[in-house]
C-alpha positions in Angstrom: -28.2 -75.7 35.4 -30.8 -78.4 35.2 -31.8 -78.9 38.9 -32.8 -82.7 38.4 -29.1 -82.8 37.0 -27.5 -80.8 40.1 -29.8 -81.9 43.0 -28.4 -79.7 45.9 -24.6 -79.5 44.3 -24.2 -83.0 43.2 -23.4 -84.3 40.3 -25.4 -87.0 38.4 -24.4 -87.6 34.7 -21.7 -86.4 32.2 -21.6 -86.6 28.0 -19.0 -88.9 26.8 -18.6 -88.4 22.8 -17.7 -92.6 22.2 -17.2 -94.1 18.5 -18.4 -90.6 17.1 -22.2 -90.8 19.5 -22.8 -89.0 22.2 -24.1 -90.0 25.5 -25.8 -89.0 28.5 -23.8 -91.1 31.0 -25.0 -91.5 34.9 -22.6 -91.0 37.5 -22.6 -91.5 41.7 -20.5 -89.7 43.3 -16.8 -91.1 44.5 -17.2 -93.0 41.2 -14.6 -92.4 38.5 -15.2 -91.5 34.8 -14.5 -94.7 33.4 -16.0 -97.0 35.9 -19.3 -95.1 35.3 -18.7 -95.6 31.5 -18.7 -99.3 31.8 -21.8 -99.7 34.2 -23.9 -97.7 31.7 -22.4 -101.1 28.9 -19.8 -98.4 26.8 -16.6 -99.5 26.0 -14.0 -96.8 26.4 -10.3 -97.3 25.5 -8.4 -98.2 29.0 -6.3 -100.8 30.7 -5.1 -100.2 33.5 -7.1 -98.9 35.5 -4.2 -97.2 37.9 -3.7 -93.7 36.2 -0.2 -95.7 34.2 -0.7 -96.6 31.2 -2.7 -93.4 29.2 -4.8 -95.5 27.4 -8.1 -93.8 28.9 -7.1 -90.7 28.3 -9.5 -88.3 26.7 -10.6 -84.7 25.8 -12.1 -82.8 28.2 -14.7 -80.2 26.4 -16.4 -78.3 29.1 -16.7 -78.5 32.9 -14.0 -79.4 35.7 -13.2 -82.4 36.9 -11.1 -83.7 40.0 -8.0 -86.3 38.6 -7.2 -88.7 42.1 -3.9 -89.2 40.5 -1.5 -88.4 37.0 1.3 -90.8 36.7 1.3 -90.5 32.8 0.2 -86.9 31.0 2.8 -84.5 30.7 2.0 -81.0 31.8 1.2 -80.3 27.9 -0.9 -83.0 28.1 -3.1 -81.0 31.0 -2.9 -77.8 29.5 -4.4 -79.0 26.2 -6.9 -80.3 28.3 -6.7 -84.3 28.4 -8.1 -86.4 32.0 -7.4 -90.0 32.3 -10.8 -91.5 32.8 -9.7 -94.5 35.2 -9.1 -91.0 37.8 -11.5 -88.5 36.8 -14.5 -87.6 38.9 -16.7 -84.6 37.7 -16.7 -81.6 39.9 -19.2 -79.8 37.8 -22.4 -81.0 35.8 -21.8 -79.7 32.5 -18.8 -82.5 32.2 -18.1 -83.4 28.6 -15.3 -85.9 27.2 -14.3 -86.9 23.6 -13.0 -90.3 23.9 -12.2 -90.2 20.1 -9.2 -89.6 18.8 
C-alpha cells in the first residue's frame, strides 16, 4: 500500500483506462468517479449522471467501489464486474476501471 495514496485509509486516486491510455485520476472523498475524471480533463462516456441510462458503465478490473444507486445494471452485469462511473466511489486504493468497450 502506498502511504502517500492512502494516508489514514483515505483513497486519493484511482486508475482508469480510457481510449487505450492508463490514467491516474485524483479523487476526493464524497465525489463519484465520473466527476473526478471530468475534473481531470478526461472525457468518459456519460449522459444522465443519475444511474438510469447506463452510458457510463465501465468494467471494474481491480479494487472495490460503492455504487450509490443502480437503476440500470442487471445482476449479470454486476457479476461480470460492471459499475456506473456516475454512481461509484472508490473504497480501496487499488481501484482500476476500463472505460473502453
